N, C-alpha and C positions, 0 to 999 in steps of 0.2 A: 614309571615316568621319569626320566631324567631331569626334565625340565620344572619341576616342582617342588623344589628345594627351597629350604628358609632362607638359603643365601640368594634365592631369585625372588623373593616375596617383595610388595610393594612398600616403599617407604617415600618420607619426606623429601628425599633426595632424588629418587625417580619417578615420582607421580604426585601431579597437581591438578586440582579440578580445573577444568578449562571453564572461564569465565571470564566476562568482559570487565570486571575487575583489574585484572592484570594488564588489561589493555592501558588505560589510563595512569596507572602506575609507571608505565614503561615510557609513555610519551611524555611524562613529566619528568623523567630522570633522563632521558636522551634529548628531547626537543623543547624545552622548556621556552627558548626564545623564538621560537616558531609562531607564525601569526595563527591562532587558533579562532578566531571569531569576529565578523563584522556585522554590524548593525545599527543601520544610521550613522549616525556619530562615534559609536562604540567601538572598541580596535582592543581586544585581548590576546596574550600570547597564551602558551600551553600551561605555563608557568603559572600564571595569573588564573587561568581554569581550572585549573588542578586544586590551587588553593580554596578557590569557591567551592568547588565541590565536595572538599572534607569540611570546610566551615559546614557546610548544608547538610551532610551526614552526621558530624556532630553534633549540629543545633538539634537535628531531629532526634537524636539518640537522648540526648539529654530531658528532651521530651516524650520520652517512654517509647518511641519507635523502635524495633528489633525485628528480630527473624520471622518471618513470615506476617508481619503486619502489611497491610494494605495501606499505600499512598497515593490518593487520586490527584489528578492534574486536570485542570480546564485553562488550555491557553492554546494561541495561534503557534506558529514558526519562530521563537523568539529563545534569547539564550538560555535563560529558567528553563525553558522545556528540554531543551538539551543536558544542561546541568543536572536536570529532575533523573534522566536516563543513566546518566554518568554515577551520579552519587547514589540514590536509593540501593541499587544492588551491594554497595559496600557496606551496609548495614545487615545484607541477606533481607532486606525488606522487598517488597513487589511495589512496582511502580503500575498505577492504572491511568493512563493518558486516554481522556475521554473526547471524542467528536464535539466539537462545539457548535455543532449544529444541531445536537439532538434537545430535545424538548425538556424542560424541567422534570417533568414525570418520570421519563425514562432514565435521566441521570440520577434522580432520587433511589429508583430501582436497582441502580448498577452500585450507588454508593452502600445500600441496604445488602445486595446480595455478596458484596465482594467485602463487606464489612469495614470499609474504608475508615481508619483511624485519623488520618488527616486530607485535608484540600486545600490544594493550592491553586490558586485561581486569578486571571489575570483581570482587571478591574473592567475591562470592556464587557465581561462576560458576567459580572458580579450581582446583577439580577436574576439571571440565569440560574447561578450558584445558590443564591438567596433562596429562590424559590424552592429549588431542589432541595435544599438543606433542610429548609422545615424547622422544627424545634430539637433535632436530634442532636445529640453528644459528639461533634467533631472539633477538632481544631482545625479553623480556617484561615489560609494565609493568603495575603493579598499581593499581588505583583503588579507592581506599579511600573510599566515600560515606559520610557520616553518617548518612544518611537508609536503610542499607541494613542485613543482618543481618549482616555480617561476612563472615570467612571466611579462609582461611589465604593468608597471601603467597607466591607462587610466583615473583614477579619479580627483576630486577636492582635495582630502584629502584620506587617509587611515583611516582605521576603528580604529585603536588606537589614531590615532589624532581626530578623531570623539569621541570616548569614554572620551578624556581630556577634551571636551569641557563642558561634562554633568555634572551635579551637582548628587552627591552621595545619598544626601537624596530626592531625586525627590518623591513626594508620589504618591502611588499607587492609580490610579483613576478606579474604576469599571463601567463599561457602565452605561448609562442612562437607556437602556432596554436591557435586556438578549439576546432579538431579534436582537439584531445590529449585523453586520457584523463583522466578526474576520479573515477571511480567504477566499482567492479566487486562487482556483486550477482548473488547466484546464485539461481536459481530453486528452487522449494521442494523438490525431489529426493524427492517423494513415490514415483515411480518410477525407478530407473534412479541413475545420477549426476546431481548438478545442474550446469544450464550456465552459465558464467558470462558475466552481461552486462555489456557496458562502456559506460558512459555517457561524453559528452564535456562539456566545459567549455559549448560552445556549447548543446547540448541542455539541461543543467541551468538554465543561465541563462534558456533560453527557455520552461521548463516554471515556472520560478519567478515568472515575470513571468504566463504564463498562468495561474495560480492566482489573481494578483488580479484580472486582467479576466475571468475566468470567476466568479469569486464576489462580483464589485465590493465587494472589499475596502477598506477605510478604512485610512488613517495609523493607526499605535499601536492596534494589536489586541490582545487578550490570549487567547491561543492555549493551549489545554491538552491535553497531549501524551499523548492516549489510544490514538493509532495508533502502531505501534510505529515508531521512529527508523531501526532496519535494515531497515523494509519499503521496498523502493525509495526507499532514501535519506527516509524520510518523506514520501513523495509531492513532494519536493522542498520540502515546506515549511521546513525550517531556512534555506531563504534567502529564501523568501517571507515568513515573519515579520520576518527582519532586514532587509530590503530597506524593509519599511514601518514600522523602528525598532518594533515591537511586543515585547510580551513573551511568553517562552516559560515555561510553568507547567509543572513537572514530574511525572510520578504513576511511581515505579518499576513500579507494576502498576494496571491499572484497577479501581478498586472502586467500588461503588453510592455508598457514604459520602464517601469522597475527592473523589469527582466532584461531588457536591454541595457539600462544603466550598469546592473551589474558585470552583464558581458564586458562590456567595454571599459569600464573602471576598476574591475576589482579583476579582471583574468579568469571568470569562471571556466572550469574546464568540465564540468559534470554536473548534470541535473537528473531528477525523474518526474516521472508524472503520468496522467492519464492523459488519454488523446486531446482533451480540452486544451491542455497545457501547449501543446503542440498546435493547435488553431489557433491561441492567443500569440504564439509566435508567429507563427505562417502568414497570419490574417492581420500583423500590426498595422496601424497606419503610417504612412509615411513618416509623419512628426515623431511618433514614438518610437523609431528605428535608431538605430547608432550604428557605426562601423566596428567592427572587433577583428582582429588578427589571428587570434588563436583558434585552434580546432576545437571544438567541442561536442561532449558525448552526452546522449539523450538515453536514457532508458525509460521506457514505455511499457505499460501495461495495459489490461481490459481489451477493449475492441483493439482489432487489428489496424494498422496506420494504413490509410487509402495510400495509391500510387501516387497522387499527385501530392500529398502531404510529404511523402519518402521525397520526393524530387524537390519541392520547394527547400524544403530542412537541408537535403544536401547542397543544395544551390548556395545556401547561406556559410557551408562549412559546418553543419553540425549531422552528425552520425547517430544515425537510431538503430537501437537494439530492442528486440521486444522481448518481454517475459511474461511469464505467467505464474500464478499463485493463488492463493488465500490466505485469511487472516489465521488459519489452522496448519499453515506451513510455513511460518514467519513471514509473510510476503511471498517474494518471487523465489520458486524452488525449481522453474522451468525456464530454460532460454533457448530461442532460436538461435542457434550456434552458427555463425555465417563462415561458410566454407570460402576458401580465396577466390575459387573460381566464378562466383556468385558476382564478383566485382564485373565480369564481362558481359553480363545478361542484361539484355533490355530493361529499363527500368521497370515498366508494368510486369516482367517475368521475375524480376528479382523483389519487387514488392510482393507477389504471389509468394515467393518463398519464404520472407521476411513475415510474413503474414501468419504461417503455423506456427503454433505454440512451442515446440522444439523437444528438446531433449531434458533429462536430468541433471540439475546444477553439479559441478564437479563433487560436492561433498554431499548430494544426497543419497541414498543405497539405490533406489530404482523409481520410476514413474513408469507406469504402463497403462495401457486402455486393456482392460477386463470387460468380461462377461458377468453382469451385475449377478447373474442365477448360478453359474459355475465358480468363479471367481478365476476362469482359467483366461491367459490373455486371448483376444481376439487375432484374425490373422493380419498379418502386416501389408493388407492390401490398400489401403487410402479408400476402403468400400466401406467393410464391416463396423459397425457403431458398437461403441460399449464404452463404459465409465472410466475416468482417470481416476486412478488409485495411487498411492504414496506410499513409500516405505523408507524409512532412514531417521538422520539425527536432526532434520530439521522438520520435524511434524509434532505438533504440541503433545504436551502432557496428557490434555484431556480439556474437557468441559467441566468446570468450576461447579461442584454441587448436582452434576446430572448423569448418573452412572448410567442410566439407560440409553442416553443418548450417545455417551462415548462408547459405549459396547457397541453399537450399531454403527456408529462411525467406522470403528475400528475392526469392523466384520474380519473374518480370516487372517488377522495379520497386516491390513493394509486400511489406509486410510482412504475411505471413498469420498471423494468431492463433489459429486452429484453431478460433475460436467460431461456430458455425451460429446464422444471425439472419436474418431478413426486415427489410426498409426500407418503411416506410409512405409513403404520397403526400405527407407533409410534409417527407417525408428522415430523418425520426427513426428510428434503428437498433432492433431489439428483438430479443434474445437467445433461440432458442428453446434451444439447449442446446451443451455441448461436443460436438467432434465424436465424441469416446469415451465420453459419454454418453447417447448416443441408444440406446434400447431397441428392437430388434427381435423383434417378436413376432409370430410366424405369417407374417413379410413386411411387416409392418405398421411402421412407423417412429413410436417414441411419444418424445416429447419429456419429458425426466424434469423440466424447468422447468414446462413446463404441468401435468403432476400433481402438482407441488410448490405451485402458486400455487392449485391447486383446495382443497387440504389448509390453505393458510394463512388460506383464508377462512372455514374454521370457528374460531369463538373461542376454542376451548379448546387450538388450536395453536400454540405459539409459534418452533416451529423445525421444519421439515421436509427431509429429503432423500430423495429417490428414486434406486435402483440396480437395474440389472437381476439378478434372480434365475435361475437356471437352470431349465426346465423341459422337462421329457420331451416335452409333446404340443407347446408351442409355441415352444421353443428357449429364451426369455426372456421372462420376464412382470416387471412394475415389483414392487419391495418398497419399502415406505416406514418410514423410520425417522423418529420422532416425539418431540420434548419438549414437555409440555404446558406451559400456564400456571399458573405456582404449584400451588394443590390441586384443580386440574378434573379432573373425572371424567369419562372418556370411554373407549369401548371400541373394539376393533377393527372390530367389526362396525358399529358406530354412525359410524366415519369412512369405511369402505368404502361405507356405505349412502349417507353423504352426498355423497361425492364422482359418485355418480351424476348428480346435477342438474347436475354440471360437466363430465362425463367420458363418452366413448362406454366400453361394455363393456369392450372391450379395453385401454383405457388406465387402466383403475381400478385401484390396487393389490390384488394377490393377497394379500397379507400385509403387517401393520403392527405393528411393532415400538417400544416405548415404552421411553427410557430417554435418558440424555445424549448426544449426538452428539461425537463426536470430531473436535476442530478443529486448525487450526494456531493459532501463537501471534497471527494478524492474524484470527481468528475465521471463518475459512473451513472448512466442514465437509471433513472429510478421506474423502471418497467411496471411494477407495482399499481405507481398512480396511472399510466398509461393503460395498465387493463382496466383500472376503474374509469378512464376517461370513454374509452371502447366500448362497455357495456352502457355507461350512461348514453352514448350517441345513440345507440340502437334500442334503448329505452326511450330516447327522446324522439325516436322517429328522424335523425338527423340522416 
């Protein structure tokens, strides 16, 4: 082989580990004067943020944090959460950002399982953290956010005191190997113990770039943090926006008024979130709304956006892109890549096309719908169901300390998602259900998503979730839980009758329950709770 000589070997001049560490280094060098953070009255440029990150890395290093050590975080969307995502990798340490809505027992398990050496906690959540920490030996750092509600200090020192210990000239240190661990994210844990999903430097860098390519993002975007930073490391957008020398605009909690204020006052150009954030925006009261002149792009995941929501958002000047992914694939890894001719379609047809999950991200090797028994692709007929499987550089390293679960997830060289889908002739994937969400009624499989989509078509429905309800005759039947638009007046009988035009008799919901749906912090409906409610209704004779 003529291409294997020593003159063609890898060396420091022609090979560098792919890592988000290089992203911060470059933006400090090239764009130190550009705005980087807006949070209440706080305004910082990239030179200032880079210095804070180097101080943080240096101070943690002085306190014994190094390669492979876990640094845990409990915080909402605040500047310090971003700085942890940027600074911890400089040390070769692993950032573990935790869902602020978890209970103390679960966080205690995560701290143990991930062997956290440090915990940084926003004082709003200090009592949660105190209960979780218990008597374990761990360095606790208090984050006192001037925009927050305050709270008791429980740590050895504050975040600002920690920064003061650090060296502003601390060197950027790339990983020894781009396969080194960078982040530890735990699955939702709605059933059983959550699994620890490990990300690599290579994967995080790759998906940060993926976001730029997939969304065709320009330099210097203004990004509003409505998606939680702790959710899959904010879908890798901490590094994406930093790479583009963009400005991070923070909201501790997403509310309609502050969102519109950010649109109008800061010129927000991009934001992400679950459909609940779209509902916040489209359903805002007149007094919460403000005019804005710029075009805004919104990336949404989870449930497909209904046609009425897409139409309302587009009328405001907000363009929607639909993506799909999981914690195990760094957040979004599939995009409903919009084709130019879709713009000429009627809104209902365009919404139907946009509701499909889509195709692999540009820097993902492949995403297919496979037969779970044979690992072979299903026909591209839009009818044959299989399981969505991923392969490529934005698939997790594996589940921490869970060899058997990792091997099962990686069967036959694919990551198996657990999501059931079809693949259309144009290659676009469309989810039919989670394997556990299929309702089997009288031997017939019913897709809960198909029933939900039928209910979403009703103008009074703003959110719908369908689960299996035990039934003496059929085994189980569909039960719908529905949130209505504003003060919309609709009855159970009306919705069941309305679904008749979209669904076969066995598919139609047999019961409709109105009220607010239980959701995770990222806006996903907690179907496990609804399943329990449906079972309880049957047991109670409702």
